[in-house]
C-alpha positions in Angstrom: 276.2 -113.1 -105.4 272.8 -110.7 -106.1 269.9 -111.9 -104.4 267.7 -114.4 -106.5 264.4 -114.0 -105.1 260.0 -114.0 -106.3 257.9 -111.6 -105.1 256.0 -113.4 -103.3 252.3 -114.9 -105.3 250.1 -113.5 -102.1 251.2 -110.1 -102.8 250.7 -110.1 -106.1 247.1 -110.8 -106.2 246.9 -108.2 -103.9 248.3 -105.7 -105.3 246.1 -107.0 -108.9 243.2 -106.6 -106.6 244.1 -103.8 -105.1 243.9 -101.9 -108.3 243.6 -103.7 -111.4 248.0 -103.7 -113.0 250.9 -104.7 -111.0 252.8 -101.7 -112.1 251.6 -97.8 -111.0 253.6 -96.2 -113.7 253.8 -96.8 -117.1 256.6 -94.5 -118.3 258.6 -92.2 -116.7 260.0 -89.2 -118.6 263.4 -89.3 -119.1 264.8 -85.9 -118.2 262.1 -85.8 -115.4 263.8 -88.3 -114.2 266.7 -88.9 -111.2 268.0 -92.1 -110.2 269.1 -91.3 -106.5 271.5 -93.9 -104.9 271.8 -94.5 -101.5 274.1 -95.3 -98.9 277.0 -97.4 -100.9 279.5 -96.3 -99.3 282.5 -99.1 -98.0 281.1 -98.6 -94.6 278.2 -100.7 -96.3 279.4 -102.4 -99.5 283.0 -103.1 -98.7 281.9 -106.5 -97.0 278.8 -107.3 -98.2 278.6 -109.4 -101.5 274.8 -108.7 -102.4 276.4 -105.4 -102.5 279.2 -105.4 -104.3 277.1 -107.5 -106.6 274.4 -104.6 -107.6 278.0 -102.0 -108.9 277.3 -102.4 -112.2 273.8 -102.6 -112.6 273.6 -99.1 -110.7 277.0 -98.2 -113.1 274.5 -99.1 -116.8 271.2 -97.8 -115.1 273.8 -94.1 -114.7 274.6 -93.8 -117.6 271.1 -94.1 -119.5 269.2 -92.5 -117.6 271.7 -89.8 -118.1 271.9 -89.8 -121.4 269.1 -89.1 -121.9 269.5 -86.3 -119.8 268.2 -87.1 -116.3 269.6 -86.8 -112.9 271.6 -88.7 -110.8 272.7 -88.5 -107.3 274.6 -90.2 -105.0 273.5 -89.3 -100.9 275.5 -90.8 -98.8 274.9 -90.9 -94.9 276.9 -88.6 -92.9 276.6 -89.3 -88.5 278.7 -86.8 -87.9 280.9 -83.9 -89.3 283.9 -84.5 -87.8 285.9 -87.3 -86.1 284.8 -87.1 -82.2 282.2 -84.6 -83.1 279.0 -84.7 -82.4 275.8 -87.2 -83.7 274.0 -85.6 -86.4 271.1 -88.1 -84.5 271.9 -88.5 -81.5 268.3 -90.6 -81.0 269.3 -93.7 -83.0 273.1 -93.6 -81.8 272.6 -93.4 -77.4 269.7 -96.1 -77.3 269.6 -98.6 -80.4 274.0 -100.0 -80.2 276.2 -101.4 -77.7 278.6 -98.2 -76.7 281.4 -100.0 -79.4 278.8 -101.1 -81.9 277.7 -97.2 -82.0 281.4 -95.6 -82.0 282.5 -97.9 -85.2 278.6 -96.7 -86.4 279.8 -93.1 -85.8 283.7 -93.4 -86.4 283.0 -94.7 -89.9 280.0 -92.5 -91.3 282.0 -89.7 -90.9 282.7 -86.7 -93.5 286.5 -87.8 -94.6 286.8 -91.4 -93.1 287.4 -94.5 -95.8 283.9 -95.9 -94.9 282.3 -92.8 -96.1 283.4 -92.8 -98.9 281.2 -94.0 -101.5 282.7 -97.9 -103.1 285.3 -97.0 -106.2 283.4 -99.4 -108.3 280.9 -96.5 -108.6 281.2 -94.4 -112.1 280.6 -91.1 -110.2 280.5 -88.1 -113.2 280.7 -84.3 -113.7 276.6 -83.2 -113.0 276.3 -86.0 -111.2 274.2 -84.7 -107.7 276.3 -85.6 -104.5 274.3 -85.1 -100.8 274.2 -86.3 -97.1 271.8 -87.5 -95.0 271.3 -88.1 -92.0 268.6 -90.4 -91.4 267.3 -93.9 -93.4 265.1 -92.0 -95.3 266.7 -88.8 -98.0 263.0 -87.0 -97.7 262.2 -87.3 -93.8 262.4 -83.4 -92.6 265.7 -82.2 -92.2 267.3 -85.5 -93.6 268.9 -83.7 -96.0 268.5 -80.9 -98.9 267.7 -84.0 -102.3 264.2 -82.8 -102.3 265.3 -78.9 -102.8 267.5 -80.3 -105.0 266.4 -82.1 -107.0 262.9 -80.0 -107.2 265.6 -76.5 -108.5 266.6 -79.3 -111.5 262.3 -80.1 -112.5 262.2 -83.8 -111.0 259.2 -85.3 -110.6 261.3 -89.0 -110.8 262.8 -91.1 -108.5 265.2 -94.5 -109.9 265.3 -95.9 -105.8 269.0 -98.0 -105.6 271.7 -99.3 -103.3 271.9 -100.5 -99.8 270.3 -101.6 -97.6 266.6 -102.1 -99.9 264.6 -102.1 -96.5 266.3 -99.4 -94.5 267.4 -96.1 -96.3 266.1 -97.3 -99.5 263.0 -98.8 -98.4 262.5 -95.5 -96.2 263.7 -92.6 -99.1 261.6 -94.6 -100.8 258.2 -94.3 -98.8 258.6 -90.6 -98.6 259.0 -89.5 -101.6 256.2 -91.0 -102.3 254.0 -89.3 -99.7 256.0 -86.2 -100.9 254.4 -86.0 -104.5 257.4 -87.6 -105.9 257.0 -91.5 -108.8 258.5 -93.7 -107.5 259.9 -97.0 -108.5 262.5 -99.8 -106.7 264.8 -101.1 -108.7 265.0 -104.6 -108.0 267.9 -106.0 -109.3 270.2 -102.2 -108.3 269.2 -102.5 -104.7 270.7 -104.9 -101.9 270.1 -105.7 -98.4 272.2 -108.2 -96.6 269.3 -110.9 -96.7 267.6 -113.0 -99.2 264.8 -111.8 -97.0 266.0 -108.3 -96.0 265.4 -107.1 -99.7 262.2 -109.3 -100.4 260.5 -107.3 -97.3 261.6 -103.9 -98.5 260.9 -104.3 -102.3 257.2 -105.8 -101.1 255.8 -103.0 -99.4 257.0 -100.3 -101.7 255.0 -102.5 -103.9 251.6 -102.6 -103.2 252.0 -98.8 -101.2 254.2 -96.4 -102.9 256.0 -97.3 -106.3 257.3 -100.2 -108.9 259.6 -102.7 -108.5 261.5 -102.9 -111.6 264.2 -104.8 -112.6 267.1 -102.5 -114.7 267.2 -104.0 -117.9 263.1 -102.7 -117.2 263.4 -99.6 -116.9 266.5 -99.4 -119.5 264.6 -100.6 -122.1 260.5 -99.6 -121.0 260.7 -96.6 -118.3 263.5 -94.7 -120.2 263.1 -96.1 -124.0 
């Protein structure tokens, strides 16, 4: 089942008091827009119903972005480059896991592992950008080459989709805004394991980092 949540009233009031309107950006120019899909890999998606449920919305939005001349980028968390190899993120693996949990995380998200692959319900096409990251955020220093690839294509606007809403998606949205991108989180094309986590990610972004829009809103309004 997809998430069924509402942004709390106090958040709406805070947004309106801060900027006088709910939405930061009225329109994204399609040819300078990228749909950035974060961590929709088997490791995170296969056993999480909320994550599986957003695949149709991601595919619909990807089709629309491509048809209007924008870019679709698939970003994959890669914590080791080869089986048994060293962690690409040692401070996380050394301190934030039990030994068994660390091994499962590292083995599952190593290049070439089944868990590392994109979930098969997603449609990747020629011309899409596929890149790896080694941190929650795709835009934090030395995590990935995504910023360079997007800038080389003239991208200024980002639609953020994927999982988990309040971890890799939220941190990527925050960092993207802080290095100069216009950002929108796609509320029904993001997922977390729990509704409360999903809502926490969306409310944080909407208050200070970007817009929160539905898939239909992005298709019908932002990219018209």
